[in-house]
N, C-alpha and C positions, 0 to 999 in steps of 0.2 A: 844279787837279786835275781838275775837270769837262773840260777839253781832253783829257787822258788819257783819261777816259771815252769820248771820242766817237772818239778815233783809235787807243787800244790797249785794249780793253776788258779782256782777260785781265791784261794790266799793271796796270790800274786796280784791278781786284779783287784782285789779289796784294798791292797797297799797301795797300787798305782793310783786309785781313785782317792784315795787319803792324800797322797803325795801333790796331787793336781788340786784338790781343795785347799791345802794348805800352802799352795804357790811354791813348792819344793821341786820346782822343775829340773834342778840340777841333779836330783836323786832319782829321776825316773829311768827305767829301764827302755829306753826309747828303742833300741833295736826291735825288741819282743813287742814294745808297744805299736810300733808302727806296722809292724806284721801283722798284728792283731786286727789293727783297723781296715787294711788292705783286705784280709780274708773276711772281714764282715760286709764290705761293699761286695765281694764276688758272692757270697753267702745270699745276700738278697737279691742278685740276678739270677742265681741258681734255683731260688725259692719262686721268682717269676716264671721261669722256664720251666720248671716242674709243674706249676699249676697250669700252664698253656700247655704242655706234653698232655696232661691228663683230660684237658678241655678238648683238644683237638681229636685225639684218641677216642673218646666216646661219641663225639660229634662224626667221625668217619664210620664208626661201627654202626651208629643209628642209621647213617646215610645209604651205607652199603645194605644194611639188613632191610631197608624199607623200598630202596631201588632195584636191587639184583635178586636177594634171596627171596624176599616177599612171602615168606612161609610165615601166615597169620597166627599160628599158634606160637611159634616161637618168637616173632615179633612182639605178640601183646606182653610175653613173659619177659623178654630182656630188655626191652626199651625204657622201662619204667626204673630199672635198676641202673640204666646208663643216665636217663635223665636225672636222677639223684647225684650221680657222680659230675655231670656236667653243672648242676646248681652248685655243689660243693666249690668245684673248680673256680667258678663265676666269682664265688662269695670269697675265696681266697685272694684271688686276684683283684679284687675291689677294694678288700682290707689292706692288702699289702701296698698297694699303690697309694691308698689314703694315708697310709704312714709313711710312705716314701716317696713323696710327689716327683722327685727326680728321677724315679724309675720310669714314669710316663713317656718321656721320649724315647726310652730305650726300649719300647715294646715291640716296635718294627723290626728292630734288629734281631731280638731274641725269638719272633714270631717264625722267622725262616728256619732257623734249628731246631725250634719246638716242633715246626710241622714235619720236618724231616725224621726226627725221633716218633714222633707219635705215628707216623705213617709205618714205620717198620714196625710197631708194636702192636698196630691195628691188623696189619697182614700176620704177625704170629699169632693173634688172639682169635681172629675169626678162621685161621685155618684149623684151630682145635675142634670147631663145630660145623664145619663143613664138608660134605662129602669129596672124596678124592677126586671127582671130576670138576669140583666146583673150587679147587685150591687158589689162592689168592697169590699174586705177585706183585713186583713193582709197578707194572701196569695197571693194577686194579685200582689205584686211587693216582689222582691227577699228580703231575709234578711240582706243582706249589699249591698252596691253600686254596681252596676254592673259594673260602669265604672272607670277608673282612674281618678284622678283629672287632669293630663296633659291631656288625652282624652277628658274630660268636658272643658278643658280651649282653646281646639283648636278652633280656628277661623273657622267658617261655618262648623263645626261638629255639626250634629244632629242625634240622634237616629230614622231616618225616615224610615228605613226599606223597601227602595224603592219607598217611595213618593217624588216627585219632588217638592221641596220648591219653585222655581222659575217658575213654570208653571201658 
């Protein structure tokens, strides 16, 4: 059975489901089945982290754009695209947690790593658009996430620092 796992994953999985339905537990490929279940748990956490990284990344860029750079032409042009990314990330997080309630208590743990990754990405991304004398580094953003999870998930909340998103 494990050979099928390596050569035709879909068929192997279909067989495992049939064996479970028919209570043929002694025929299950337990080693690979357990591995797949563990991977599935880790995948949900990776998906949550991915959404959080994307959310924080775009909030950091919005905050930097509206507090430090304050270029009104660029701000109006880029903020709306970042707002859409924020909306999509929020929506993805809500949907994922609604389908997997056990992820909710893990959010704060995942948030710390997500912030670190988002900060690195924000530095790289913003450095593509700023002048040489405006280059960002680790000190350009706080060491820890400046917003709570609840604040970041609040619909229509953005760190715009007085910039009107709807103008």
